[in-house]
Steps between C-alpha positions, in 0.01 A plus 500: 500500500286247683519442875645153438773637276589765756514236778721276283734790431515597869568139596783475245645828628490373862669179393777694321541715813533193720763344273693824458498564875612142578778533246615836637495374859686181407768698311542736793484260796490144363214255459479432874374859540213434260201404712131535424466733799781726383371499143147585614638794701711627212226483237244632749254216456392239749652153507168348377528719190853373442379142546226560245780536243758253626466203734826593669863590465571201272264627233642852533850360445367317194350823362832680549680212330271519196549875476876450527502234230320738266750777575801272463374365166455853371846603618664191343326558167592868498866421572529221246319688224753781531795261470664416168575130447454182705794556739394858572140386559600225744739733683230769521252241625737387777585852610135604500393194699767558764423872514128431547573257785735750669267798465184312607609251770157458661331454164768251396445310826124493432567365152751230590560454872168534680182296480250710312288198410609513139558199280810496278572282195145367477194557285350693796794741511365857488563687174738760645733221618478326162575831329798561728644167394419575137695825527804296600442233237471754215866592527645187656333253264708631210829427682415161647716310251427214266313210654424690821134554588454882515270488804742280698789729409292799611428330834872436551600857412221635720623284786847650456358853505286420806805362679703811418217726612437327833865437590599857418213640704591276792853643492655167404626633167681835485328766290817608322513178297140504378586601143770231475249241621248610239765473226603153622141381509435623148832366367470155656134427447385681187602346171603816316 
């Protein structure tokens, strides 16, 4: 292995450590607790080393969001591939989405609530975000209904899931009715 290859690998490992540490700290104490000083202390590198990877917290949030989008897409695909039939796939997708948001609140915030400097719905949208949307579209496109643009239907269904996720987490929707809400969303929107 050349010196350059070793340095590239070490740099990538440091970057993964920074992102993992930021994510862990945000999940434990919230994004306000994620500061470059605190991250530098936790990873045992100086702040200049941290800044050599990321220009600041905004870019770190963006990196966590991209990692989260990749994980969510994988979880959605795994859940829908195990389901039998369109209704089961859409229901599995909705449950998995809401479960991901509930289990990973800081990651979900990085993906959809905080400014990570990422561009959505544009040609410059990073691939993990495009793939996350594609994971939704794969199951939702088949139930959009005649004459309905599959991508627009997916956006609408996603907006419903996002609303359920954020309102439930904020305590504005009681947890005990989550399954009924999922069934209503699937019944009312999906053309099955």
